[in-house]
N, C-alpha and C positions, 0 to 999 in steps of 0.2 A: 635329502635323499634317504630312503629307507635302508639302513645299514644291513638289516636282515635280508632284504631282497637283493642287495647288490653284492654281498660277500661271496667269495669263491666257495664252491662246494668242496669239502675235503674228500680226497679220494677214498679214505678209509674211516670207518667208525667202529666203535667197539663191538657192536652187534655183528659186524661182518666177519670178524676174526675171533669171536668169543671163545671157540674151542682152543685155538692156539694160545690165547691169553691165559686161559685156565691151566695150561701145561706149565707155565711159570718158569720157562727157561731164560726169560729176560724180564726185569721189572724196573719200573720208574718209582722208586720208593718215596720220592719227594725231598730227599736230602740234597744239599748243595755244597759245593766246595767253598773255600774261603773267599773266593772272588764271585760267588754266586753261580758258578757253573753247575748245571743239572747233572745228577749222578744216575747212570744206568748200571744196574747190577746184573751180572750173569751168574746166578747161583749154581751150585753144583747140580748137574743134570746128567744122569747116566747115559741117556741116548742123545746127547747134544749133536753128535756127528751124524745121527740118523734123521735129524729134522730136515724136511724138504727145504730146498733153497727158497721157494716161494713163500712158505710159512715163515721162515726166518726173516726174509726181507719185509714181509707185511708187518710183522710184530715190531721190528726195529724201526721201520718207517713210521708206524703209528706212534711209538713211544717218543720219537724225536719231534713229532708234530705237536705234542701236547704242551710243552713249556712255551712261555711267551717268546716273541721274536727277540726281545731284548736279552732274555736269559740264554736262548739258543745261540745268539750271536757271540756269546762269550766262549762257547765251545763245551762239548760234553766231556764228562769224566766217566771212564768205563772201569768198573771193578769186575775182574774175572776171578771167581772163587773156584780153584781146582785143587784144594788142599787134599782131598780124598781121591783124587784122580791121578792119571799118569801124564807124562810129558806129551804123549801123543794127543791127549785131550786138550792140553794147553796150546799145542801147535795148531790143532784143528780150529780151536776157537779164535786164535789170533788171525789165522789165515782167512777164516770166514768173515770176521769183523773187518779186516783190512780190505777185503774184496767187496763187501756189500753194505758197509755202514753209510747211511745217506746223510748224516749230519756232520757238523764241524767238530772235530776231535781236539781236545786239549791235552789230556793225559790218559794213559792206560795203566792201571794197576793190576798185577797178576799175583794172586796168592798161590805160590808154587806148591806142588805136591809135598806133603809132609813126610812121606817115607824117604829115607836117606838116599836110596839108589835113584829114585825118580827125581829127587831134588838135584842130585848131581848131574843127572842126564839133562834136566831142565836148564842148569847153568851153562852146560856146554852147548845145548841146543839153541839157547837164546843168542849166544855169541855167534854160532854158525849160521843161523837162519834169520837173524835180525833184518838183514837187507831183503830177504825173500818176502817178508811181511808187507813191504811197501808202505810202511806207516811213516808219516812225516812228523809224528809226535813221539815224545819219549814213552818208552815201555819200561815201567818200573817193576822189577821182580821183588816180591815181598815174601819174607819167610813166615810171618805171622800177622795176626790182626793188630797186634801192638805196634808193629812197624807201620801199618796203615793209619793208626791213630796219630802218627807223627805228621801225616799229610792232611788228614780230614778229621774234623772234630767229631767226637763220639755222638754228639746230639744230632748229627746228620747221617748217622749210620744205623742200620737196623740191628736188632739183637743178635742175629746170626753172624754179624760182623763185629760183635762186641760193643755195639752202640746202644743208645737209649731211644732211638726213634721208633715210635709205634707205627707199625705197618701191618695191615691185613689185606692180603691180596684179593680175597673175595669181596670185601667191602670196597676196595679201590675199583674193581671192575663194576660193581653195582653203582658207585658214584659216577663213573665215566659214562656208562650207558644211560643213567638217569639225566645227566647234563646234556648229552647229545640228543636224547629224546625230547628234552625240554626245548633245546634249540630248534629242533625240527617242528615242535608244536608252535613255537613263536613264529617261525617262518611261515608255516601253513596258515596260522591265524592271520598274519599280516597279508598273505596272499588272498585269503577269503575276504578280508576287509577291503583290500584294493579292488578285487573283482566286483564286490558289491557296490563300492563307491563308483567304479566305472559304469556299472549298469544303471545306477541312479543318475549319473551325469548324462547318460545317453537316453534316458527315458523321456519320451514325449508326453506332455501333459494332456490328459483326455479332455474331450469337449462336452461331456455331460456329467451330471451329478453322480449317477450310479457308478460309472467307470472310475471316476475320481475317488469315490469312497472305497471301491474295491482295491484300487492301486494303493491308497493310503493304508488300508488294512494289511495288504500283502507286504508292503515295505516295512510297516511297523512290526509285523510278526517276524520277518527276516532279521530286522535289527535286534529284536529281543533275543532271538536264537544266537546271533553273533555275540551279543553282550554276555550271554550265558557261557559261550565258548571262551570268551575273554576271561570271565571270572574263573572258569576251570583252569585255564592256563596260568593265571596269576596264583591260584591256589597251589597248583603243581609246583611252580617255581618257589613259592614260600616254603612248602614242605621240603623240597630238595635243599634249600638253603639251611633249614633247620637241621636236616640230617648231616650236612657237611660240618656244621658248627657244633654238632652234638658233643664231641669230646671237650670242647671249651665250656660248653654249658654244664656238662657233668662234673668237671673238675676245674676249679679256678687256676690250678697250677699248670694245666695243660695248655699247650700252644699248637697252633696249626702250622703244618709245614708250608714252605713256600708254594709247593704245588697245590696244597689245599687252599691256601690264600688266593692263588690264581683261580681255582675253581669257584671260590666265593665271589671273586671279582667278575668272573664270567657269568655266573647266575645273576648277580646284581645288575650287570650290564644288560643282560637279556630282559630282566624285569623292567629296567628303565626304558629299554626300547619298546617293550610291550606297553608300558604306561604312556610313552610319547605317541605310539601308534593309536592307542585308545583315545587319547586327547584329540589327536588330529581327526580321527574318525568321528568322535562326538561332535567336534566343531562342524565338520562337514554335514553330519546327520542333522544337527540343529538347523542349519541353513536349508537343507533339503526338506526336512519335515515342515519347517515354516512355509516353504514355497508350496508344498503339497496342501497344507492347511489353507493357505491363501488361495490356491487354485480351487479348492473345494468351496471356500467362501465366494469366490468369483462365480463358480458354476451355479451355486444357490442364488446369488445375486442376479445372474443372467436369467435363470429359470423364473424367478419371481418377477423380474423386469418384463419378460415376455408375457406372462399371465396378466400383470397389471396393465401393461401397454395395450393388450387386447381389450381388456375391460374399459380402459380410457378411450380407446378408439371407438368402441361401441357407444360409449357415452357421448363422445363428440359427434358421432354420426347421428345419434338420436337428437342431439341438440341442433345439429345442422338441418335435420328434417323438420324441426319445430320452427317453421318460418311464418305461419299464419299470424296476422295481427288482429284478426277479428273484424266483423262488420256490424256488431251491435254490442251494447253493454253486457248483456248476458253471455254472449260468445267470448268477449274479452275476459270476463270474470272466470269463465270456464277455462280459458287458455292460461290464465294466471294460476289457477289451481293445478293444472297439468304441469306448468313450469315449476311450481313449488314441489310437486311430487318428483319431477325429474331431478331437481336439486337435492332432495332428500335421498333419492336413490344413488346419487353420485357421491354422497358423503363418504361411504365406506371405501370405494376405490380411490377417492382423492386422499383420504387419510392414509391408506396403504401406500399410495404413491409418495406422499410426503415422508412417511416413515422409511420407505425403501431409499429415498434420496438421502435422508439423514444417515441411514446405515452406510450408504455408499461414501458419504463424506467422512464418516468415521474410519472406513477402510483406507481412504486416501490419507487421512491424518496418521494412521498407523503404518505408513510407508508401504502400502501394498504395491506389488510389482506391476500391476495392470492399471495404473492410474489413467493412462490414455484411453483405456476401454471403459472405465467406470465413470469418469467425470462427464463425458458426453451424455451418458444415459441419465445421470442425475440432472443434468441441465435439461434434457428432453422431458423428464418426468415433471420437473418444476414448470417448464414452459407450458406443457399441456394443462397442468393444474391452473396456472395463471390464465391460459386461454379460456378454459371452461368458466373460471370465475368471472373474467372480464366479459365473456360472451353472455353469461347468465345475467350479469348486471346490465349489459346492453339490452338484452331482451326484456328485462324488467322495466327498463327505462322506456323502451318502445311500447310495451304493453300498457305501461302507466300513461304514456302520452295518448295511446289509442283509447284507453278507458276515459281519460279526461275529455278527449275530442268527442267521443260518442255520448258522454254525459252532457256536454255542451249542446250537441246536436239534438239530443232528446229533450233537454230543457227548452231549447229554442222552439222545437216542434210543439211541445206541450203549451208553451206560451202562446204560440200562434193559434192552437186549437182553443185554448181558453179565451183568447181575444175574439176569435170568430164566434164562439158561443156567446160571449158578452154582447157583441154587436147584434147578434141575432135575437137575443133575449130582450132587447130594449124595444118596447112597443112604440110604434110611431105616434099613436093617438095620445099616449101619456106624455109625450115630449112636447105637445102643442102648448101646454100651460107653462107658466114661468117655473112653477115648482117642479114640474116633471122634467123640464129641460135642464134646470139646475141639478136635479138629482142625477140625471143621466150623465151630465157633464162631470159631476163629481165622481161618478163611477169610472168614467173613462180616464180622468186625470189620475185617480187613485191607481188604476190598472197600469197606466203608462209609467208611473213611478217604479213599478217592478220590472220595467223593460231592461234596465241596466243589469239586474240580477240574472235574467233569464235569456236575454238575447246574446247572439254571438258578437265577438269583438269586430273591430274593423276588418273587412274581408282581406285586405292586404296583410294586416298583422296576423290574422287567422292563418292564412296560407304560409306565412313565414314561420309561425309558431309550430305548425304541424307538417312542415314540408317533408320531413324524413319518413312519414308514414302515409302520405297522401297517395294511395293507389287510385287508379282510374275510377273504380267503383265508389270509394269514399269521397273522392273529389266531386263526382257527379251528384252524390247524395247531398254533400255540403252545398253545392251550387243550387240544388233544388230547394233546400231549406232556406238558403239566403234569399232566393227569389220569393219564396213564400213569406219570409219576414218582411221583405220590401213591400209586397202586396198588402200584407196586413197592416203595416205601418201607414201605408198610403190610405187605406180604408179608415183607420183611426184619425188621420189628419183631416180627412173630408168630414167625418162624423163630428169631430171636435169643432171645426169651423161652423158647421150647420147648427150645432147645439148652441154655440155662442151667439149666433144670430138670433135664434129663437129666444134665448134668455134676454138678450138686449132689447128686443122688440117689446117685451112685456114691461120693461122698466123705464123706457123713454116715451115722451109724448109722440103721438103719431105725426110725422113730418114727411112731406114728399121728398124722398131720397132717390136719387138716380141709382139704379142697380150697378153694382160693381162686380164685374166678373171675377169669380174666385179661381184661383189656380193653385194647384198642389203639385209643385214640381216633382216629377218622378226622378227617383235615383237611378242613375245609370248602372246597369248591371256591371259588376266588376269583371273586367277582362283578365282572365288568368292565363298567362303565357308561360310556357315552359321552354327553357332553352334546349334546343336539340342537342343530342350527344355529339360531341366533336371527336373524331378519331385523330389521334396524334401519331404521326409517323415521322420520327426523327432519324436522320441518317447517322450512322455510328462511325465517326472519324476519330479514332483514338490516336493514331500515330501520324496521320497525314498533315502534320504541322509544316506545310511547305511554304517557305518564304518566296513570294513572287519576285522574280528578277526580270528586269527589262532585257529582252533578248536582242533587240536591234535598235540602232540609233535612227534618228529621223531621216538621215540620208538614205539609209537602207530601206525604210518604209516607202520612200518615193521611187525606189528603183524598179526596173521592169521585172515581171514575174520570173523570167529565167534567171536573172541575176539574184533575185531574192532567194530562189530555190537553191542556188549555189551557196549563198551565204548560210542558209539553214544547214546544208550538208556539212560545211566547214565548221559551223558552230557545234553540230552534233559530234563530229570527229574530235575537235579540240577538247570539248568537255568530257568526251569519253576517255581520252588519254589522261586528262587530269584525274578523272574518277578512278581509273585503274591504278595510277600512281598513289592516290590517297588510300585505296584499299591495301596496296602493298605496304605502305608505310605503317598502317595500323597493325597488320599481321606481323611484320618484321620488327617494328618498333615497340609494340606492346605485347601482343599475344605470345610471340616467341620468347620475349624477355621474362615472361612469367614462369618459364621453365628453367631459367638461369639459377643454378644453386646458390650463386653469390648474392642473389637478390631476394631469396626466400624470406629473410627477416623483415623486408619492407612490405610484404604482402599480408594484409589482414587475414585473420583466421577464417572470417566469414567468406572469404574469396578463395580459400584453399580448395583445389580440385573442382572449381566451378568455372573454369575458363570457357567451356563450351556454352555455359549459360550467358555469360557476359557478352561473348562475341557471336553467339548463335552459329549459323552456317556461313559466316562471312568468308572463310577460306573457300567454300564451294562457289560462292558468288564471284570471288576473285579469279578462281580457276576458269570460270566460264567467260569472264570479261577480258582476261589477259590477252596479250598481243597475238597469241596463237589461235584464238577462237573468234569471239564476237568482234573485238576491236579490229582484227585483221579483215574480217568480212565487211565491216563498215568502211574501212579505209579503201577497199577495192571499189566502193561506190563513187569515188571522186570522179572517175572517168565515165562511169555508167550510173548516173543518179537513179535511173528507172529500176535498178536492182535493189534499192534501199528497202522498199516495202517487202520484197521477198526475204530479206534478211530477218525481219521481224516475224514473217509467216513461217519461215523455216525453223526458227528458234522458239516457236510458240510454247512447246512443252518445256524447253529448258528454262524459260522465263518464270515458270511456276516456282522456282527456288525462292522467289521473293515472298511467296505466301508463307513458306516455312520460316523465313527470317522475321516477318512481321508478327507471326503467331508467337514467336519467342520474345518479342520486344518488351512486353509487360514484365516478364521475369528479369530481363536484362536491365530495364530501367529501375526496378525495385532493388536489384543488387547494386546498381550504381549509386542510388540514393543512400544505400547502407555503407558503401565502401569508397565512394568517390572522393572523400576528404582525406584518404590515407596518403602518406608521403610518396607512395609508389606512383601516384598520378599527378603530383604537384608540379608546378612549372619549373621549380628548381631541380627536379629530378632529371637525370641525364637523358632519359628516353624522349621526353617532350622537348628538352633543350636541343638534343641532337637532331630531332626531326624538324625543328624550327616551326612547330605548330603554334599558331596564334590562339587557337581555341582548345578547350579541354576535350578529352576523349569522347565524352557523351555526344558532343556536337558532330564528331566524325562518324559515330555509330548511327547517326540519323541520315547519313549520305545515301545508303541504299533506298530508303523510303523516298527521299527527294528525287532520286534518279529515275525511278519508274514513273513518277509524275512528270518529270522533265520530258521523257519520251512522248507522253501524251500531248504536251504543249507543242513540241517540235513537229509532231505528225499533223496536228491541227493546222499549224502555219503552212506546212507543205501542201495540205489540201487546198488552202486558200490560193496558193500560187499555181495550182495545176488543175483547176476546175475545168471539166469538159475536155480534158486532154488525155492522151494515152497514159495508162498507168494509174488513172484516178481510182479505178475500181480496186486495184491492189492496195493503194494507200488507204482507202476507206476500210478495207478488210484488216490492214495492219493496225489502224487506229482502233478498230473494233476489238482486235486481239488484245491490245494494251488496256483498253477500257474494261474488257472482260477480266483481265488479270487483276486490275484494281478492284473491280467488283468482287472477284473471288477472294482477294485479300480482305476486303471489307466484310464480306459474309463470314469468312473464317474467323475474323475477330469477334463477330457476334457469337459464332458457334462455340468458341472456347470459353465463353462467359456463361454457358448453360450450366445450371446447378440443379441437383436433385434428380436427374435422370439416371435410373439404375442400370440401363443398358449401355451399349457402346455406340456412340453416335457414328463412328466410322463404319458401322454395319448397316446404316440406314440409306446408303447410296449417296449420290452426289447432292450437295446442297444447292438447290435451284433458285430459291427466293427466300427472303426474310423481310419482315416489316411489322409495324404496329397497327392494330385495328381495334375498332369497337366490336364487341362480340356479345350477342344474345343467345340464349339456349332455349330450345322448345322441345322438351323430351316428353315422350308418352308416360314415362315413369314420374311419380311425384304428384303433389297436390296442385290443383289449378291455380290457386293463389300464388304459389311459388313461381309458376310459369309467368303469370301476369307481372309479378314484381321483377322477375328477370328481364322481361321485355321492356319494362319501364326504365330500368337503370342498366346500361350496358357495362360489361366488364372490359377493362383495358387489357388486351392480350397481345403478345409479340409472337407471330407465327413463323415457323421454320418449315419450309417445304422441301422435303427430300424425295428422291425417286420412289422410296418405299414407305415413307411415313410423313405425317403432318403433325408437328409438335405445337402445343399451345403452352406458352410460358408467360410469366408476369415479370415485367421489367422493373428492376430496382436500381436506384442510384445511390452511391455512398461516397463520402469524402474519405480519402485514405491519406493519413500522415500529412494533412494540410495541403495535399496536391489536388489536382482537378478531379471532378467526379468521374467515377468509373461505373459502368453499367454492368449488371448481372441479370440473368434471366432464370427465374425460379420455375422449374418444370411443373406443369399443372395437369396436362392431359395429352394423349396421343391418339391418332387415327391411322390405321393401316390404309395405304392408298389403294390396295387391292380390293377393299370392301366399301369404298366411299362412292357417293354420287354427288352431282353438282347441279344446282339450279341457278342459271346465270342471271335471271332478273327477278327481283322481289318487288311486289306491287307497292307503290308509294315512295320509293327511293331508288333512283338509278345508280346510286353508289353502293347498293347492297347486293349481295349474292348469298346463296345457301350452300353449305356442305352438309350432307346427311349421311347417316351411318346405319347399317343394318335395317334397310327398308324403312327409313325415316323414323326409326325408333329413337334415334338421337339426331337432332337438327341444330346446326350452328349457323346463325344469321350473322354475317360478317359485313361490316360497313367500312369501306376504304375512305381515304381522305379525298380522293378524286375519282372521277369516272375513268380517267386514263390508267390510274394504278389498278383499279378493279379489273379493267380489261386485260392488263398485262398478267395479272395473277390467274384470271380465268383461262387465258391462252396457255399459260405454262401448265396449269392443272389438266387442261384438255389434252395437251401433248403427253403427259404422263399416263392418263387413262387410255388414250388411243394406243400408246406404245404397249401397255399391258394387254389390251384387246388383241393387237396384232401378234404379240408373243403367244397368247393363248391359242389363236388360230393356227 
């Protein structure tokens, strides 16, 4: 606590009564009695009786407030010097002091008038009027100062009273005003520091570099000015201390009076407080200045991050647009040069990104306060750099493969051309002789030796080797060259056989030989088949781990429909009662006990103040199902079974509370995995023991999920028993309601797993459909080769259809903490439903449909897993578009 700020303000200071003090009708010389009592002297003063009461009271009050509380508590000694005055002056002085002295009196010494008559009158007067003075302390009448020396040591009396105590009234007033001015300076300085500290603590940190620099400069300037004020205050106090100690400094034999020693102590105390205040302020300023500097570092970091991120995004965009793999050797070589240029252009932003990420890591190591803001940006910068590097390597690999492929194709084509030229250049007439045939045969065999160097590999191996870059154009060209190779090889085989025959006829004697038909088996053209893209549509069942329970025994299954219907009603009511009791036991046995102060020590810190996460809206579900609402309505159906379906239809909106419960379930399960092993939930703990629960709490927290599915099973059984009877339509509608709730819950579980969407999905309207599809894009923007590649290889996308928007996401599955896989959906693109069109049939595939945007500037070809799923989506999209059209009309 700041003593200067908290001390009481004295009612009077020297400067307030400076004129009265200068009149010197009362002084505090600094002398003390034998027991340390302060001495106040009333010197001879001609006009003492004429002093206004207010002036007298102010001076005496001020003088009594100067000594320390310890000295003042002993009591003051008053010396009234009236040696040159009359008895009337003595009487007036005693009367005034008795009536107005504010301090605790110990003794009153009166130096009576020295003239004989006045002394005699004083002796008589003091005896007659002693009681009138109303003083409870002794009044000692003294004839001379020598008598006074018998009571008070000379060293404690001024020269006027025959003592040796040095006292200068003007100097005393000067010291008092200086001390009080210094105290006020200390207080004012402390207030300024406190005000500045409060302003600093309440200052909001700016969000840009310039404002942060200006704020840092302003605060630094203000701090420098306050430090100057502090230095001046310390200098003032040191000067004052030197002045008070001046007599001791001047003469080694001099001693300070007790009052002067108290003045020294006061000034030293004020200096010490000023030093403590300065240290506390410096400590606070150091922290604040560090935070401002770190804020400036952060703003510079964020500014640099935005600039570098923009450069990297442009670089990645340029790289993404660089998708052509070339259709010839020259084109591929040109693309490689462009890729090399792009890589060189990217070196500078990549180096800056790495440098900035390193700078961010240094800020984190230096205990920067914004670690949570800096670290993700460092990760993002390094991720983009790695993505660019990996993508560049991938593109080099693809272009390298493409270059190798086209070189092989070119070599094969050149070999074919050379072979055709060789066959064409062999004159038939020259081959009729043995020598000519052998020469031609040698040329062919020599040429065929080069086939392994120039021909393509096995077609199947060839397609496997270059599958990643086989566009339809490249594939068609490869098939053309393979066919050409096959034809040229066949031509060489025939020519080889013929030339061998001619060479053989010349070397053997002529014999009648039956002609043998020659056959040159043709190679079958390789059939290249490409597996069609398969759309994967998996249903997302995260929490519906429902154990199937046999509802009815064999006797029941063979019962008449009416009896079976009654059994189902009874089963529903009995299980509903058990369900309500289980909900109540969870809430009262666990949730309420978590608020028990006697059990706080058993609850792990990770679970503190997170009861609503663990239990979700279970209390709300319990309130709906308890005996006053849903259970009571179901029980009323015992006599009127036909009313059961209406119960579900009536409570259609209320049953939506299960959607909220299931959406919270992942958070609840994560918290249970973290805290489920704590002693609060163990079997030996009195909650579980008192409830007689055979299973742990997490099994009971799954009951609401199981319950909504139980309704589905029971309603299905009821429909089996009441086909083509009265109330069937309502039962079907009730079942549809429950199924719709389950679908809504299922869809909502998908929706909360969407990541990367910057908007608020709650503003997109109702979630109507969701599912996984194969998606091709066919945009007017971009290179034709990019479109062809996109058509050949579909993207796997998970679509979310809202009334206002269609979202395209990429499904990802990750293992968490050794538990089952959890799906997430990374946002990729969105289309406003108010601006889309739909083409219901796509030529060549009855499972495809188109969604186009901005007059077919962007076209998305979507392939469902089945025709039925496609029709369902088309129907739902058509409803949205029709509703929008009607709303416009």
